[in-house]
C-alpha positions in Angstrom: 72.1 44.4 -34.4 73.5 45.7 -31.2 75.4 43.2 -29.0 75.1 43.6 -25.2 77.6 42.2 -22.7 76.5 39.5 -20.3 76.8 40.0 -16.6 79.7 37.5 -16.5 81.5 39.4 -19.3 81.1 42.6 -17.3 82.4 41.0 -14.1 85.4 39.6 -16.0 86.2 42.9 -17.6 86.1 44.6 -14.2 88.5 42.0 -12.7 90.8 42.3 -15.7 90.9 46.1 -15.3 91.6 45.8 -11.5 94.4 43.2 -12.3 96.5 45.8 -14.1 96.0 48.7 -11.7 94.5 49.4 -8.3 91.6 51.6 -9.5 89.1 54.0 -7.9 85.5 53.3 -8.7 85.4 56.5 -10.9 88.4 55.3 -13.0 87.1 51.8 -13.1 83.7 53.0 -14.3 85.2 54.8 -17.2 87.6 52.0 -18.1 84.9 49.3 -18.3 82.1 51.6 -19.4 79.6 50.8 -16.6 77.7 53.4 -14.8 79.1 54.3 -11.3 76.1 53.1 -9.3 75.9 49.8 -11.2 79.6 49.3 -10.8 79.3 49.7 -7.0 77.0 46.7 -7.0 79.3 44.6 -9.2 82.3 45.5 -7.0 80.4 44.6 -3.8 79.5 41.2 -5.4 83.1 40.6 -6.3 84.1 41.4 -2.8 81.5 39.1 -1.2 82.9 36.3 -3.4 86.5 37.1 -2.4 87.5 37.8 -6.0 88.3 41.5 -5.3 89.2 43.5 -2.3 89.2 47.1 -1.2 92.5 48.8 -0.5 92.4 51.2 2.5 93.6 54.8 2.0 95.9 54.8 5.0 97.0 52.2 7.5 94.3 51.7 10.1 91.7 53.5 8.0 88.4 51.9 7.2 87.9 54.1 4.1 88.9 52.4 0.9 89.0 54.2 -2.5 90.8 51.7 -4.6 90.2 48.1 -5.5 92.3 45.2 -6.6 92.0 41.5 -7.6 92.7 38.8 -5.0 94.6 35.6 -5.7 91.3 33.8 -5.8 90.1 36.4 -8.4 93.2 35.6 -10.5 92.4 31.9 -10.4 88.8 32.7 -11.4 90.0 34.7 -14.4 92.3 31.9 -15.5 89.5 29.4 -15.4 87.1 31.8 -17.1 89.6 32.4 -20.0 89.7 28.7 -20.5 85.9 28.5 -20.5 85.7 31.4 -22.9 88.2 29.7 -25.3 86.1 26.5 -25.1 82.9 28.4 -25.9 84.6 30.3 -28.7 85.7 27.1 -30.3 82.0 26.2 -30.7 81.0 29.7 -32.0 79.5 30.9 -28.7 80.6 34.2 -27.3 80.1 35.6 -23.8 
């Protein structure tokens, strides 16, 4: 039986990947195995929730090609890890 990732599992994987490096969408797409167009939607959602942010190419530029986790995003990941551990203790996996 094939197991699919939940949306929250995908979002957490994206945040974890961004936490180690500032990544472009193309690199992030390959690292978390999510199609580019779908990943754009996830990254926009993370941005709206202030969990991730775009990094401008140059000072004063509006164009951003890399993304990183915010402090709020790191707090979210910490809480999510604790929740994952709790679920895992009862045999439930995200």
